N, C-alpha and C positions, 0 to 999 in steps of 0.2 A: 544377486537379489534384484530380479527384474520385476517391477511392478507395472500393472496396467495403467496407462495414462488416464487421469481423471478428467471429467467433463466440467464445464462451467457450472452446470446445475448442481453437481455434487459439491463443488467448491462453495457455491452460494448456500448449500444446505447446512454448512457449518454455522450459519447464523441462526438456524432453527434451535430454539431453546425456550425454557420457561420465561426468560427475560423478554424475548421477542413477543411472546403471546401476551405478557403483561403490558408491554408497550402498546400493542394493538388494542387491548381492552381499554387502556387509559385514553387512547386516541378516539375510540368510539365514544367514551364518556365525555371527552372534551367537545366532540362534534355535537353530541346530543344536548349538552349544556348550552352550547352556543346557539343551537336551534331553539332551545327553551327560551333563551333571551329574545330571539326573534319573535316567538309566540307571545311572550310577555309584552313586548313593545307593541305588537298588533292589538293585544287586549287593552293596553293602556290607551292607545289611540281611539279605540271604540268608546272607552269610558270618558275620554276628553270630549268626544262628540256629544255626549249626553250629560256632561257635567258631573260625572261620578268619579273622576280621577282622585286617588288618594296617595299619600306619601308612602304607604305600604307597597304600592306598585313600583316605585323607584327603588325601594329597599330590595324587593324581589329581583328586579333586573340587575342591580349591583351584585347581589349574592350569586345569581346564576352565572353571570359573566366572570366574576372572580373565581368561582369554582372551576369554570372552563379553563382559565389561565393556569390554575394550580394543577389540574389534570394534565395540561400540556407540558408543564415543567417535569412532572413525575414521569411522563412518557419518554422524555429525553434522557432521563437518568437510566431507564431500562434499555433504551436504544444504545447508549454507550456500553452498557454491560454486554449486550448481545454482540456488538462490534468487537469488543476486546476478546470475548469468548471465541468468536469466529476466527480472529487472527491467531489466537493461542492454539486452536485446533489445527490450523494450517501448519504452524511451526512444528507442533508435535508430530503431525503426519509426515512432514518433510524429513524430520530427524529420524523417525522410525523407518521410513521407506528407503532412505539413502545412506544410513549409517554404515552399510557394508561396502559401499562403492569407493573404496580407498583409492582406486586408480584415478579418480577425478581430482584428488587433492592437488596435484601439481598441474592440472589442465587449465592453463591461464585463459585461453579463449572461452572455454565453457564457464569458468568462474566469472569472467567479465559479463557473460550473457545472463547467468542465473543470479548472481549476487545482488543486483538491484532489487530483485523480487524479495530478497531476504532482509534488506535494509530499509526499504521505504515504500516501494511501489505497491506491494501487497497490503501493507497497513493502510495506505491511502485508498486502495480499491475497496477494502471492506468498509471503511468508514464513509467513503463517498457513496457507496451503495446504500448504507444505512441512512445517511442524510437524505438521499434522493427518495428512498422508500418512505421515510418519515414525512418528508415534505409533500410527496405525491398523495399519500394516504390522508394527510391532514386536509389538503385541498379537496380531495374526492369526497371524503366523509362529510366535511363541512358543507360542500355544495349539495350533496345528496339530502342530508337532513334538513337543511334550510329550504331547499326546493320543495320538499314534502310538506313542510309547515306552510309555505306560501300556497301550495296547492290545496291544502286542507282548509286554511283560514281565509284565503283571498279568492283564488280561482284555480280550477284544475288545469287550466291551460298553461299556467306559469312553469311547472316542472318540464312540460314538453318544450317550452320555449328555450329553456336552458340546455336540454338535450340537443335541440336543433342548432343552437349557437355553438355548442361544443363540436358537433359534427362539422359545421361550417369552418371552424378554426382548424380542425385537423385537415380538412381538404385544402385550406389555404396554405397550411404548413407544407403539405405534400407538393403542392403546385410550385411553391417558391423555394423549396429546399435546395435544389441544385444551384441556382444563381446566388443564393445567400451563402452557400458553402464555398463557392468559388471566390466570393468577395472576402470571406474570412481567411481563406488560404492565401490569397494575394496579400492581405494585410499582414499575416504572419510572415510571409516570405520577405516583404519589404522591411519589416521590423528586424528580421534576422540579418538582412543585408547591412542595415545601419549598425547593428551590434558587431557584425564581422569587421566593419571598417574600423571600429574602435580598437581591435586587436593590433592594428598597425600604428596606432597613435603614438605610442611610446617612442618607437624608432624615429618617426618623422619629426616629432617635436624635439626630442633630446639630441638628435644628430646635429642640430644647429644649422642645417642647410636650408636656406630660404627657398630654393628651387623645389626640393622634395616636399617641403611643408606646404608650399602653394598648390602643388598638384594634389596633395593629400586632402587639403581643405576644400578644393574644388569638387573632388569626388564625394567628400563627406556631405557637402551642401546639396549636391545632386541627389544622393541617396536619401537625405533627410526630407527633401521636398517630395520625392516619390512616396516615402513612408507616410508623410503627413496626408497626402492625397488618399492613399489606401486606407489610412486610419479613419479619415472623415467618411469615406464610402462605407466602411464597415459599420461605423456608428449610425450613419443614415439608414443603412439596411436593417440594423438591429432595432433602432428606435422607430423606424418607419413600419417595420413588421409589427412592433408592439402597438403603435398607434392604429394601424389598420385592423389588428385583431380587436382592439378595444372598440373601435367604431363599429365593426361588424357585429360583435356581441351585443353592444349597446343598442344598435339598430333593431336587431331581432327581438331582444327582451323588451325594449321600450315600445316597439310596435305592438307587442302583445299586451303590455301594460295599458297602452292607449285604447286598445280594443276593449280590454276589461273595464277601463274607466267609462268608456262610452256605453258599454252594456249596463253599467250600474250608475248611470249619471243622475238618477233620482234618489240614490241611496247615500245620504250624507255620511252615515256611520261607516259604510264600506269604503267610500272615497277617502275619508280621513285615515282609516286603517291602511289603505293602499299607500297613501302619501307618507305615512310613518316608515314604510319599508323601503322607500326609494333610496336612501343612503346605503342601506344594506345591499340592495340589488345592484347598485353601481359597483360596490365593492365585490360582489359576486361575479360580475362580468369581467373584472380584472383577474379574479382568481381563475376563471375559465381560461383566459389567455395564458396564465402561468401553468395551468394544468396541461394545456395543449402543447406548449413549447417545452415543458419539462420532460416529455418523452425523449427528446433528442439527447438530453443529458443522461437519461437512464440508459439509452442505447449505447452512448459513449462509454460509460463505466462498465457496461456488460461486455463491450468489445475488449476493454482492458483486462477483464477477468479471463478472457481467452488466453492472453499472454501469460497470466499467472498460472493457469492450469497447464499450459504447454511446457512451462519450465519447472514444474513441481517435481518431476521425476527424470532428472537428467541421466544420461547413460554414458559410460566411458567409451572411448574409441574401441571398436571391435578388435583392432590389431594392436592393442596396447602392448602386449608382450613382445611384439616385433621390435619394440624400441630397445629391448635388452640384447646387447651384443655378447652372447655367452662365450664366444671365442676369445673375448678380451677380458673375461672375468675369472677371478680365482677366489675360492672360499677358503681362507687360511685359518687353521685351528692348531695353535702351537707350531710344531714343526711340519705339520701336514698341510699340503696345498692341494685342494680339491678342484678339479675342473668339471664344470657342469654344462649340460647342453639344453636344459629346459628348467622351467619353474618346478616341475615335479622332482627333478634331480636335486635341486637346491632344497626343496622341502624335505626330501629324504635325509639329506645331510643334517639339516637343522633338527630333525626329530630322532636322529641316531642316538643322542645322549640327552639325559634330562637336565644337565647343567653344563657350564663352560661357555667360552667366548668364541664366536665365529666372526672373523673379520672379512668383509667383502672388499676385494681389491680390484682395481681396474682404472684405466685412464679416464679423463674427462670425456663424457659422451658415451661411455660404455654401458650406461643404464643401471648403475648401482642403486640409485634411489628408486627407479622403476621396479627393480627386483624386490626391494623391501615392500613396496606398495602391493605387488602381486602376491607376495608371501602373506601379508596381512589380509588380503582378499580371500586367500585360501584358508587361512587359519581362523579368521573372524575373531570371536571373543577369546580364543585361546592365546592370542598374542596382543601385547600392548605396543602401539606404534607411536614413536616420537619423531616427527619429521624435522628436517633441518630448519625450516622457517615456519614458525607456527604462531597462532594466536589462541592456543589451547587454554582452557580455563583451569586455573590452579587455585587452591585455597589461599596460598600466601599472597596472592594479588589483592585479596579482600574485595573482589568485585570490580576492580579497576580494569577497564578495557581500552584498547588503543583508540577506538572511535566512540564518542559519547556526546551528550548534549550538556552544555554548560552555560552559565550566565556570563556575559561579557561585562565590560566596565559600565556600559549604559543600561545594564539590567535586562538586555535582550537575550533570549535563548537562541543558541546556534549550535550546529553540529561541528565538532572539532575532531581532527585526526592527528594524533601525536604518537610517537613511539611509546611502547609500553615502558621502556627503560626510563624515559624522561618523566613519565607520570608517576612512576614508583620511586624515582630517585636512585635507581640502581644502574650500574653499568650493564652492558649486554652480557658480559661474562658472569656477573653476579646473579643476574636473573636466570641465566642458563643453569648455574650451579644450584640455585634455589629450586628450580623446576626438577632437576635430576634428583635432588635430595627428597623432594616430595614424592616423586615416582617410586623411589626405593622404600619410603616409609608408609605410603598409603595405597599402594597397588599390589596385587597378588596375581600374577599371570604366569603360565608355564613358559612363555617365550616373550622376550623383549626385542623389539626391532628399533634400534637407535641410529638415526641418520645424522652423521657429522656432529655428534654430541660435544666434541672438543674444538669446534671450528673457531669460536670466539674467545677462547680461554688463554690466559697467560700461563706461564710455567707453573706458578704456585697453585692457581685454581685448577689447572689441568691435572695436577697430581691428586688434588682432592676429588675431582670428578672421576678420575681413574679408579680411585679406591671405592667410590660408590658403585661404579660399574662392576668392579670385582665382587662387591657385596651382592649385587644382583646375580652375577654368574655363579655364585656359591649355592644359590637356591633355585635358579632357573636357567634356561638357555638364553643367551644374549647373542643376537646377530647385529653387528655394528658396522657402520661406515665411519672411519675415524682417520685422523692424521698421524696417529702413533705408528711407529715402525714403518715409515714410508718406503724404506728400501725393501724390495721384494727378495 
């Protein structure tokens, strides 16, 4: 089942949903209500100038801004819904596209490469993208609507001042991007070196050797000083960039405000109205800086999406079947010992009868488990595959999984990884027996592929399990790798 690799755009399209559109509508409403507040403040300023200000104006300002806050909260609710839906669609697509690639089950390097995208990275990517989208749209819409109000009520030049300031900040970001990036990378490298030094602390402290400890502490202090220097440089770069952006945007906007004030210097009502908007305009210049710098975060998460897309459709090794040493394998059925030279030969023997047990025999490294995986790949849904080491979902576990999030003693949530047996209170053999019993009772397949089903069982449980396998073999074909009858 070879699927075409998906693109980042297709992956991001999983966020498209009614919830996303409702989020955008609520964000537009939030921005419009905030702009209405600005308009009401300007109107109140004009009334103050002529002595007509009423308490009703304050009530209207309070109502408009409160409604804006409520719309913002509702937009976040729908943003979360869109994020969960996107991640859910990713997992469903991953399961649908990859469920037939059984040859990947025991591929440890591929598993280590792909599994992080199933356990946390993709979830973080979807929600980081949603948060960046929500944050960016909130700034953009708020600035746009407020600038339009300022242009309509104060002077038409003000919206153009904000556009010019935004362009100047983007140019500043582009010009300083490389040196700032180098500063951040150096900071990260120095911090990693300090952390790496900590990995040898235990040996040097608890060895009790003053000589080794003195050398270790000297190196630790040296790395700590370098890390502190790099950290200060990174903070100065970040905060300096922030300050520079604020000064540039303030200079452009307030230069325009000064020109407007000079142009209307005889109009007291206009000047009072302009003065009432100054706090809001200072806030808007800071939002311009956030909007300009926020694109870097957006690009970062978009780059991470590339990693998710690239690992969504893993493929097994093309030469997977070459791992099977057919000259060292025997498919034993009763007194018959069948030698095979290919997966097709093995498949023919498996399908020769509707019931019975076929025992795959061979030494370590002969490819017995690989043969079962290849048979499952060929037979797909017609076979039930139970690998030797598994985290398969079963009803008897009641939703318990080896890796989960739990509250610790301090009430903090953390990810924990424990053996399934410890969490269920079963021994390994008891859990294996329960799994086999559920397979017998709850599944119905023409063929069962059982890999070392008796590996962890004592004599008593092995007899019970063997009876269960016999029950399967009475109604279906069972291909097994087991430790029974080891003598060939």
